[in-house]
C-alpha angles and dihedrals in degrees: 000000000000089000090053093051091046089051095050092047091048091048090049092050090046090053093048093047099036110043131061093233089045092053091050090052090049090053091051092050090046092051093049092048091051092049091051093045092051093047107120091228091056091047090054090057089046093052092047090050092050091051092050091048091050092050092048089050090051092050093047092047090055091048092048093050089052091051093048093047088049093048095048097042107121093001094106102038095259 
């Protein structure tokens, strides 16, 4: 089953990259994707996700520092 899926995906990519009509279809899809990506509503979600990821990273960094401090406490004769 995986081989069939891989074949179909490969054939589709070959069509998109190798034929004039496939290239035109690719350009239409690319243009649509860029329009969606640049939509202000989408960018609001992107910025919100970035802010949440940054906050999670800060929280995890603090937790990691605490664990490292705990693990190394007394290890170096301090």
